[in-house]
MARROTI-447407 format. One record per residue: residue in three letters; chain; x, y, z of N, C-alpha, C in turn. Coordinates in Angstrom, 3 decimals. Example, Ala and Ser with C-alpha at 12.3 -4.5 7.8 and 13.67 -1.06 7.14 Angstrom:
2
{gudo ALA; A; {13.190; -5.690; 7.800}; {12.300; -4.500; 7.800}; {13.200; -3.300; 7.800}}
{gudo SER; A; {12.850; -2.250; 7.080}; {13.670; -1.060; 7.140}; {12.900; 0.030; 7.870}}
//
This chain:
167
{gudo MET; A; {-34.675; -43.190; 26.198}; {-33.627; -43.773; 25.581}; {-34.161; -43.641; 24.226}}
{gudo THR; A; {-33.762; -42.968; 23.427}; {-34.355; -42.896; 21.636}; {-33.131; -43.559; 21.287}}
{gudo ASP; A; {-33.142; -44.260; 19.632}; {-32.140; -45.104; 18.920}; {-32.092; -44.087; 17.419}}
{gudo ASP; A; {-32.718; -42.704; 18.016}; {-32.509; -41.804; 16.425}; {-30.932; -41.907; 16.321}}
{gudo PRO; A; {-30.561; -42.099; 15.203}; {-29.351; -42.082; 14.345}; {-29.065; -40.043; 14.767}}
{gudo GLN; A; {-27.540; -39.870; 14.724}; {-27.188; -38.810; 14.488}; {-27.461; -38.112; 13.073}}
{gudo PRO; A; {-27.790; -37.030; 12.811}; {-27.773; -36.206; 11.793}; {-26.866; -35.966; 10.764}}
{gudo ALA; A; {-26.545; -36.891; 9.705}; {-25.901; -36.080; 9.079}; {-24.406; -35.132; 8.750}}
{gudo THR; A; {-23.656; -35.010; 8.158}; {-23.371; -33.880; 8.345}; {-23.105; -33.231; 7.173}}
{gudo PRO; A; {-23.630; -31.813; 6.546}; {-23.649; -32.090; 5.351}; {-22.470; -31.916; 4.454}}
{gudo VAL; A; {-22.093; -32.539; 3.055}; {-21.299; -32.714; 2.896}; {-21.188; -31.501; 1.401}}
{gudo PRO; A; {-20.153; -30.324; 1.376}; {-20.224; -29.006; 0.671}; {-20.041; -29.815; -0.970}}
{gudo ASP; A; {-21.118; -29.054; -1.632}; {-21.141; -29.893; -3.087}; {-20.132; -28.601; -3.909}}
{gudo ALA; A; {-20.001; -28.957; -5.119}; {-18.703; -28.072; -6.196}; {-19.179; -26.740; -5.949}}
{gudo GLY; A; {-20.088; -26.498; -6.114}; {-21.054; -25.165; -6.045}; {-20.546; -24.176; -4.623}}
{gudo ASP; A; {-20.509; -24.926; -3.364}; {-20.289; -24.674; -1.884}; {-18.441; -24.748; -2.033}}
{gudo ALA; A; {-18.368; -25.230; -2.654}; {-16.489; -24.962; -2.465}; {-15.946; -24.108; -3.498}}
{gudo SER; A; {-16.885; -23.444; -4.521}; {-16.270; -22.794; -5.444}; {-16.561; -21.621; -4.477}}
{gudo LEU; A; {-17.590; -21.208; -4.092}; {-17.932; -20.125; -2.966}; {-17.410; -20.095; -2.304}}
{gudo LEU; A; {-16.861; -20.751; -1.127}; {-15.896; -20.930; -0.419}; {-14.430; -20.476; -0.679}}
{gudo ALA; A; {-14.017; -20.568; -1.690}; {-12.568; -20.344; -2.749}; {-12.864; -18.999; -3.034}}
{gudo LEU; A; {-13.966; -18.651; -3.419}; {-14.173; -17.240; -3.917}; {-14.031; -16.364; -2.228}}
{gudo ILE; A; {-14.349; -16.763; -1.838}; {-14.428; -15.937; -0.228}; {-13.367; -15.930; 0.476}}
{gudo ASP; A; {-12.798; -16.521; 0.007}; {-11.284; -16.865; 0.616}; {-10.221; -16.067; 0.024}}
{gudo ARG; A; {-10.692; -15.916; -1.581}; {-9.839; -15.425; -2.089}; {-10.160; -13.865; -1.927}}
{gudo LEU; A; {-11.355; -13.298; -1.903}; {-11.594; -11.911; -1.628}; {-11.235; -11.536; -0.131}}
{gudo ALA; A; {-11.126; -12.328; 0.940}; {-10.553; -12.183; 2.043}; {-8.787; -11.586; 1.483}}
{gudo HIS; A; {-8.538; -12.924; 1.323}; {-6.721; -12.051; 0.943}; {-7.078; -10.973; 0.021}}
{gudo LEU; A; {-7.663; -10.187; -0.820}; {-7.592; -9.396; -1.702}; {-8.150; -8.313; -0.557}}
{gudo LEU; A; {-9.083; -8.388; 0.614}; {-8.930; -7.078; 1.578}; {-7.868; -6.850; 2.262}}
{gudo ASP; A; {-7.011; -8.087; 2.798}; {-6.390; -8.177; 3.759}; {-4.879; -7.330; 2.996}}
{gudo ARG; A; {-4.439; -7.736; 1.831}; {-3.488; -7.271; 1.031}; {-3.781; -5.390; 0.876}}
{gudo SER; A; {-5.125; -5.111; 1.112}; {-5.228; -3.869; 0.522}; {-5.333; -2.933; 1.639}}
{gudo ASP; A; {-5.654; -1.331; 1.484}; {-5.895; -0.572; 2.391}; {-7.504; -0.214; 2.321}}
{gudo LEU; A; {-8.290; -1.109; 2.081}; {-9.489; -1.101; 2.457}; {-10.020; -1.331; 3.664}}
{gudo THR; A; {-11.071; -0.927; 4.195}; {-11.459; -1.627; 5.815}; {-12.771; -2.586; 5.833}}
{gudo GLU; A; {-13.418; -2.582; 4.284}; {-14.748; -3.518; 4.454}; {-14.647; -3.242; 2.859}}
{gudo LEU; A; {-15.296; -4.392; 2.052}; {-15.584; -4.827; 0.638}; {-17.065; -5.649; 0.894}}
{gudo GLU; A; {-18.015; -5.092; -0.247}; {-19.269; -5.731; -0.144}; {-19.251; -6.263; -1.605}}
{gudo VAL; A; {-20.143; -7.740; -1.936}; {-19.867; -7.774; -2.612}; {-21.769; -8.179; -3.128}}
{gudo GLU; A; {-22.356; -8.317; -4.064}; {-23.422; -8.474; -4.433}; {-23.896; -9.133; -5.627}}
{gudo ALA; A; {-24.005; -10.528; -5.410}; {-24.715; -10.754; -6.969}; {-25.749; -11.713; -6.853}}
{gudo GLY; A; {-26.955; -11.297; -7.712}; {-28.088; -11.445; -7.565}; {-29.014; -11.529; -6.215}}
{gudo GLY; A; {-29.722; -12.243; -5.385}; {-30.024; -11.987; -4.297}; {-29.159; -12.342; -3.120}}
{gudo THR; A; {-27.535; -12.422; -3.595}; {-26.822; -12.954; -2.064}; {-25.895; -11.862; -2.658}}
{gudo GLY; A; {-25.513; -11.396; -1.118}; {-24.926; -10.536; -0.873}; {-23.779; -10.661; 0.422}}
{gudo LEU; A; {-22.114; -10.015; 0.467}; {-21.583; -10.745; 1.256}; {-20.665; -9.465; 2.103}}
{gudo VAL; A; {-20.542; -9.010; 2.777}; {-19.756; -7.959; 3.489}; {-18.275; -8.561; 4.109}}
{gudo LEU; A; {-17.146; -8.084; 3.702}; {-16.432; -8.367; 4.682}; {-15.575; -7.196; 4.875}}
{gudo ARG; A; {-15.313; -7.466; 6.465}; {-14.340; -6.193; 7.082}; {-12.847; -6.911; 8.153}}
{gudo LYS; A; {-11.951; -5.700; 7.873}; {-10.989; -6.173; 8.069}; {-11.227; -5.980; 10.307}}
{gudo ALA; A; {-10.578; -7.259; 11.029}; {-10.471; -6.647; 11.961}; {-9.855; -5.650; 12.663}}
{gudo VAL; A; {-10.492; -3.947; 13.224}; {-9.758; -3.108; 13.739}; {-9.264; -3.086; 15.286}}
{gudo ALA; A; {-8.053; -3.025; 15.059}; {-6.751; -2.931; 16.170}; {-6.895; -1.994; 17.159}}
{gudo ALA; A; {-7.646; -1.613; 17.868}; {-6.989; -0.317; 18.736}; {-6.053; -0.036; 19.709}}
{gudo ALA; A; {-5.516; -1.404; 20.160}; {-4.217; -1.518; 20.885}; {-3.402; -1.183; 20.092}}
{gudo PRO; A; {-3.057; -1.286; 19.063}; {-1.944; -0.838; 18.016}; {-1.845; 0.367; 17.540}}
{gudo ALA; A; {-3.343; 0.855; 17.397}; {-2.842; 2.099; 17.197}; {-2.570; 2.927; 18.128}}
{gudo ALA; A; {-3.132; 2.686; 19.500}; {-2.367; 3.636; 20.767}; {-1.323; 3.086; 20.633}}
{gudo VAL; A; {-0.491; 2.066; 20.300}; {0.702; 1.830; 21.073}; {1.546; 2.800; 19.967}}
{gudo GLU; A; {0.987; 2.495; 18.571}; {2.073; 3.700; 17.838}; {2.068; 5.474; 18.327}}
{gudo LEU; A; {0.611; 5.324; 18.561}; {0.521; 6.525; 19.229}; {1.634; 6.945; 20.108}}
{gudo ALA; A; {1.662; 6.383; 21.570}; {2.684; 6.897; 22.253}; {4.210; 6.632; 22.324}}
{gudo ALA; A; {4.103; 5.716; 21.042}; {5.492; 5.802; 20.321}; {5.863; 6.896; 19.795}}
{gudo ALA; A; {4.918; 7.175; 18.628}; {5.296; 8.913; 18.181}; {5.012; 9.642; 19.026}}
{gudo GLN; A; {4.841; 9.977; 19.600}; {4.910; 11.002; 21.354}; {6.136; 10.643; 22.043}}
{gudo ALA; A; {6.470; 10.065; 22.136}; {7.950; 9.456; 23.043}; {8.837; 10.221; 22.019}}
{gudo THR; A; {8.672; 10.032; 20.844}; {9.970; 10.555; 19.605}; {10.148; 11.575; 19.379}}
{gudo VAL; A; {9.025; 12.423; 19.504}; {8.438; 13.965; 19.566}; {9.447; 14.274; 21.056}}
{gudo ALA; A; {8.509; 13.829; 21.988}; {9.582; 14.226; 23.542}; {10.665; 13.758; 23.399}}
{gudo ALA; A; {11.431; 12.853; 22.845}; {12.755; 13.155; 22.887}; {13.673; 13.644; 21.841}}
{gudo ALA; A; {12.862; 14.331; 20.266}; {13.903; 14.915; 19.496}; {13.497; 16.382; 19.944}}
{gudo ALA; A; {12.808; 16.661; 21.106}; {12.270; 18.040; 21.906}; {13.502; 18.128; 23.160}}
{gudo ALA; A; {14.117; 17.246; 23.336}; {14.884; 17.256; 24.123}; {16.265; 17.417; 23.790}}
{gudo ASP; A; {16.295; 16.988; 22.989}; {18.144; 16.638; 22.473}; {17.832; 17.745; 21.469}}
{gudo ALA; A; {17.058; 18.252; 21.460}; {17.101; 20.046; 20.710}; {17.810; 21.180; 21.095}}
{gudo PRO; A; {18.503; 21.912; 20.321}; {19.268; 22.991; 21.077}; {18.248; 24.213; 21.713}}
{gudo ALA; A; {18.864; 24.669; 22.666}; {17.885; 25.499; 23.388}; {17.278; 26.902; 21.947}}
{gudo GLY; A; {15.958; 26.827; 22.141}; {15.634; 27.856; 21.628}; {14.875; 27.331; 20.018}}
{gudo ALA; A; {15.516; 26.021; 19.993}; {15.313; 25.721; 18.152}; {13.029; 25.410; 18.247}}
{gudo THR; A; {12.976; 25.228; 17.165}; {11.351; 24.951; 16.789}; {11.367; 24.131; 15.762}}
{gudo PRO; A; {10.037; 23.272; 16.117}; {10.178; 22.097; 15.121}; {10.197; 22.538; 13.526}}
{gudo SER; A; {10.001; 24.255; 13.448}; {10.061; 24.399; 12.183}; {11.571; 24.587; 11.499}}
{gudo ASP; A; {12.536; 24.943; 12.245}; {14.071; 24.510; 12.100}; {14.148; 23.129; 11.551}}
{gudo ALA; A; {13.329; 22.008; 11.333}; {13.707; 21.078; 10.829}; {13.762; 20.988; 9.350}}
{gudo PRO; A; {14.454; 20.616; 8.339}; {14.529; 20.669; 7.542}; {13.575; 20.078; 6.603}}
{gudo PRO; A; {12.911; 20.985; 5.547}; {11.557; 21.133; 4.856}; {11.954; 19.200; 4.099}}
{gudo ALA; A; {10.862; 18.575; 3.773}; {10.872; 17.454; 3.225}; {10.947; 17.629; 1.819}}
{gudo ARG; A; {11.856; 16.604; 1.266}; {12.202; 16.984; -0.140}; {11.193; 16.646; -0.590}}
{gudo PRO; A; {10.884; 17.876; -2.503}; {9.857; 17.050; -2.918}; {10.018; 15.923; -3.737}}
{gudo SER; A; {8.928; 15.024; -3.746}; {8.805; 13.864; -4.402}; {7.549; 13.611; -5.294}}
{gudo VAL; A; {7.920; 12.576; -5.846}; {6.685; 12.217; -7.290}; {5.916; 11.391; -6.608}}
{gudo LYS; A; {4.662; 11.562; -6.567}; {3.895; 10.747; -6.160}; {2.912; 9.776; -6.655}}
{gudo ALA; A; {2.886; 8.727; -6.370}; {2.153; 7.635; -7.132}; {0.655; 8.447; -7.119}}
{gudo PRO; A; {-0.251; 8.303; -8.389}; {-1.354; 8.646; -8.487}; {-2.795; 7.893; -8.385}}
{gudo LEU; A; {-1.985; 6.328; -8.495}; {-3.114; 5.277; -7.844}; {-2.315; 4.456; -6.898}}
{gudo THR; A; {-3.323; 3.805; -6.386}; {-2.618; 2.099; -5.662}; {-2.299; 1.082; -6.533}}
{gudo GLY; A; {-1.671; 0.477; -6.287}; {-0.845; -0.853; -7.334}; {0.171; -1.323; -6.818}}
{gudo ILE; A; {0.912; -2.227; -7.733}; {2.292; -2.656; -7.452}; {3.173; -2.237; -8.363}}
{gudo PHE; A; {4.011; -1.560; -7.924}; {4.946; -0.706; -8.690}; {6.292; -1.252; -9.253}}
{gudo TYR; A; {6.646; -1.178; -10.700}; {7.377; -1.749; -11.157}; {8.607; -0.607; -11.737}}
{gudo ALA; A; {9.626; -0.812; -11.372}; {10.914; 0.115; -11.201}; {11.630; 0.291; -12.853}}
{gudo SER; A; {11.345; -0.990; -13.180}; {11.803; -1.223; -14.911}; {10.744; -1.852; -15.716}}
{gudo PRO; A; {10.844; -1.403; -17.143}; {9.900; -1.712; -18.231}; {9.281; -3.377; -18.346}}
{gudo SER; A; {10.516; -4.073; -18.064}; {10.433; -5.572; -17.984}; {11.218; -6.108; -16.931}}
{gudo PRO; A; {10.961; -7.500; -16.568}; {12.114; -8.134; -15.587}; {13.671; -8.295; -16.338}}
{gudo GLY; A; {14.309; -8.141; -15.386}; {15.659; -8.211; -16.133}; {16.476; -6.605; -16.751}}
{gudo SER; A; {15.484; -5.830; -17.278}; {15.809; -4.922; -17.655}; {16.087; -3.918; -17.189}}
{gudo PRO; A; {16.963; -2.956; -17.135}; {17.220; -1.700; -16.296}; {16.237; -0.984; -16.041}}
{gudo PRO; A; {15.973; -0.396; -14.497}; {15.087; 0.381; -13.900}; {15.434; 1.855; -14.784}}
{gudo TYR; A; {13.935; 2.460; -14.839}; {13.910; 3.663; -15.439}; {14.454; 4.739; -14.635}}
{gudo LEU; A; {15.159; 4.526; -13.894}; {15.801; 5.737; -12.623}; {16.530; 5.139; -11.997}}
{gudo GLN; A; {17.589; 6.363; -11.410}; {18.665; 5.557; -10.743}; {18.857; 6.274; -9.749}}
{gudo ALA; A; {19.271; 6.650; -7.909}; {19.485; 7.652; -7.511}; {21.029; 8.278; -8.081}}
{gudo GLY; A; {20.947; 9.255; -7.527}; {22.341; 10.387; -8.444}; {21.556; 10.651; -9.914}}
{gudo GLY; A; {20.630; 9.932; -10.706}; {20.437; 10.357; -12.119}; {19.581; 11.704; -12.143}}
{gudo GLU; A; {19.488; 11.908; -13.551}; {18.446; 12.920; -13.633}; {17.138; 12.587; -13.948}}
{gudo VAL; A; {15.859; 13.193; -13.887}; {14.613; 13.131; -14.392}; {13.980; 14.231; -15.173}}
{gudo ALA; A; {13.542; 14.408; -15.992}; {12.708; 15.529; -16.496}; {11.051; 15.470; -16.192}}
{gudo VAL; A; {10.753; 16.631; -16.593}; {9.065; 16.260; -16.124}; {8.567; 15.905; -17.570}}
{gudo GLY; A; {7.628; 14.815; -16.861}; {7.053; 14.234; -18.148}; {7.868; 12.955; -18.749}}
{gudo GLN; A; {9.044; 12.490; -17.645}; {9.800; 11.064; -18.123}; {9.106; 9.953; -17.543}}
{gudo VAL; A; {9.264; 8.912; -18.028}; {8.252; 7.761; -17.116}; {9.622; 7.304; -16.145}}
{gudo ILE; A; {8.929; 7.387; -14.858}; {9.587; 6.546; -13.891}; {9.129; 4.965; -13.332}}
{gudo GLY; A; {8.371; 4.607; -13.321}; {8.494; 3.569; -13.286}; {7.013; 2.819; -13.734}}
{gudo LEU; A; {6.112; 2.069; -13.502}; {4.568; 1.250; -14.029}; {4.042; 0.713; -12.528}}
{gudo ILE; A; {2.696; 1.292; -12.299}; {2.027; 0.692; -11.410}; {0.815; 0.052; -12.276}}
{gudo GLU; A; {0.776; -1.323; -11.628}; {-0.371; -2.893; -12.025}; {-1.625; -2.032; -11.403}}
{gudo ALA; A; {-2.510; -1.679; -11.888}; {-3.797; -1.918; -11.141}; {-5.163; -2.225; -12.320}}
{gudo MET; A; {-5.405; -3.509; -11.382}; {-6.641; -4.230; -12.384}; {-6.240; -4.730; -13.638}}
{gudo LYS; A; {-5.306; -5.415; -13.346}; {-4.268; -5.872; -14.161}; {-3.638; -4.946; -15.817}}
{gudo LEU; A; {-4.415; -3.764; -15.347}; {-3.264; -2.414; -16.674}; {-2.054; -1.971; -15.884}}
{gudo PHE; A; {-1.014; -1.870; -16.698}; {-0.020; -1.411; -15.812}; {-0.130; 0.146; -16.654}}
{gudo ASN; A; {0.056; 0.567; -15.869}; {0.443; 2.465; -16.281}; {1.581; 2.701; -15.981}}
{gudo GLU; A; {1.944; 3.711; -17.136}; {3.173; 4.526; -17.035}; {2.665; 5.822; -16.050}}
{gudo ILE; A; {4.001; 5.538; -15.386}; {3.924; 6.969; -14.647}; {4.938; 8.175; -14.648}}
{gudo LYS; A; {4.471; 9.251; -15.078}; {5.570; 9.967; -15.463}; {6.066; 11.426; -14.449}}
{gudo SER; A; {6.620; 11.507; -14.104}; {7.527; 12.858; -13.392}; {6.835; 14.214; -14.144}}
{gudo ASP; A; {6.421; 14.678; -12.559}; {5.745; 15.930; -12.319}; {7.113; 17.310; -11.861}}
{gudo LEU; A; {8.239; 16.267; -11.646}; {9.103; 17.230; -11.448}; {10.830; 16.599; -12.206}}
{gudo ALA; A; {11.663; 17.668; -12.476}; {12.649; 18.124; -12.742}; {13.696; 17.656; -11.999}}
{gudo GLY; A; {14.564; 17.357; -11.935}; {16.053; 17.912; -11.187}; {16.860; 16.125; -11.295}}
{gudo ARG; A; {17.427; 15.773; -9.605}; {18.622; 15.004; -9.429}; {17.814; 13.830; -8.543}}
{gudo VAL; A; {17.818; 12.856; -9.379}; {17.155; 11.774; -7.999}; {17.821; 11.464; -6.646}}
{gudo VAL; A; {17.017; 12.220; -5.875}; {17.973; 11.506; -4.558}; {17.468; 10.334; -3.731}}
{gudo ARG; A; {16.716; 9.507; -4.195}; {16.219; 8.349; -3.601}; {14.953; 7.499; -4.623}}
{gudo VAL; A; {15.372; 6.191; -4.722}; {13.812; 5.938; -5.485}; {12.935; 5.014; -3.966}}
{gudo VAL; A; {12.216; 5.504; -3.537}; {11.829; 5.078; -2.270}; {10.650; 3.974; -2.389}}
{gudo ALA; A; {9.882; 4.056; -3.493}; {8.881; 2.577; -4.033}; {10.137; 1.163; -4.430}}
{gudo GLU; A; {9.522; 0.128; -3.663}; {10.353; -0.913; -4.021}; {9.601; -1.594; -5.410}}
{gudo SER; A; {10.461; -1.837; -6.156}; {9.585; -2.608; -7.382}; {9.291; -3.840; -6.865}}
{gudo GLY; A; {8.313; -4.002; -7.224}; {7.134; -5.610; -6.885}; {6.355; -5.273; -5.909}}
{gudo GLN; A; {6.522; -4.025; -5.185}; {5.682; -3.887; -4.091}; {4.365; -2.781; -3.829}}
{gudo LEU; A; {3.203; -3.044; -3.428}; {2.221; -2.375; -3.377}; {2.680; -0.899; -2.748}}
{gudo VAL; A; {2.285; 0.369; -3.677}; {2.299; 1.538; -3.759}; {0.718; 2.247; -3.118}}
{gudo LYS; A; {0.295; 2.894; -2.530}; {-0.556; 3.468; -2.727}; {-0.555; 5.140; -3.155}}
{gudo ALA; A; {-2.196; 5.477; -3.307}; {-1.901; 6.744; -3.776}; {-1.259; 7.721; -3.008}}
{gudo LYS; A; {-0.702; 8.807; -3.663}; {-0.157; 9.936; -2.844}; {0.953; 9.235; -2.271}}
{gudo GLN; A; {1.353; 8.182; -2.155}; {2.656; 7.595; -1.390}; {4.108; 8.416; -2.708}}
{gudo PRO; A; {4.891; 8.932; -1.724}; {5.983; 9.501; -2.560}; {6.917; 7.927; -3.352}}
{gudo LEU; A; {6.883; 8.028; -4.511}; {8.096; 7.192; -5.386}; {9.284; 7.199; -5.373}}
{gudo VAL; A; {9.778; 8.922; -5.781}; {11.199; 9.224; -6.173}; {11.102; 10.488; -5.466}}
{gudo GLU; A; {12.010; 10.442; -4.627}; {12.434; 12.002; -4.095}; {13.602; 12.400; -4.936}}
{gudo VAL; A; {13.448; 13.959; -5.139}; {13.663; 14.543; -6.527}; {14.247; 15.835; -5.490}}
{gudo GLU; A; {15.538; 16.280; -6.213}; {16.256; 17.606; -5.488}; {16.526; 18.555; -6.775}}
{gudo PRO; A; {15.275; 19.503; -6.925}; {15.379; 20.789; -7.866}; {16.846; 21.274; -8.148}}
{gudo LEU; A; {17.019; 21.131; -9.683}; {18.474; 21.791; -10.018}; {18.535; 23.350; -10.305}}
//
């Protein structure tokens, strides 16, 4: 038996602590985004963060979607086809991913409300991406049926922001 002391656990220095804090922030950013992988390289150091991919939830969602389609087909009148379903309403879609804001500033009225009218080129909201606020303009004219995006929430590129009924 030897009397060798246990090796001391290394105490992280300030540089290690800031590096770990940066990794935590990057992991949080990855979790909140639609990315599956984030790769960062600085100098001779590289880091790759990946989201865990859960195959089981996707299979459950697929089974639920198939069950919904089967139930809808069973409830449909005889001779009805999927093309008999009402077409989706036209919508103004997000041109980029970011945080959507329905009004120009907190406490001010929103750019649009359901029941109001919108013109081509009219500002319908703002999307904050990379610390920049981008005005989003309508590419459709008509009556606003529904404002789909919630103010202060993340929207993804090509996600409907506002449903419009042409006049």
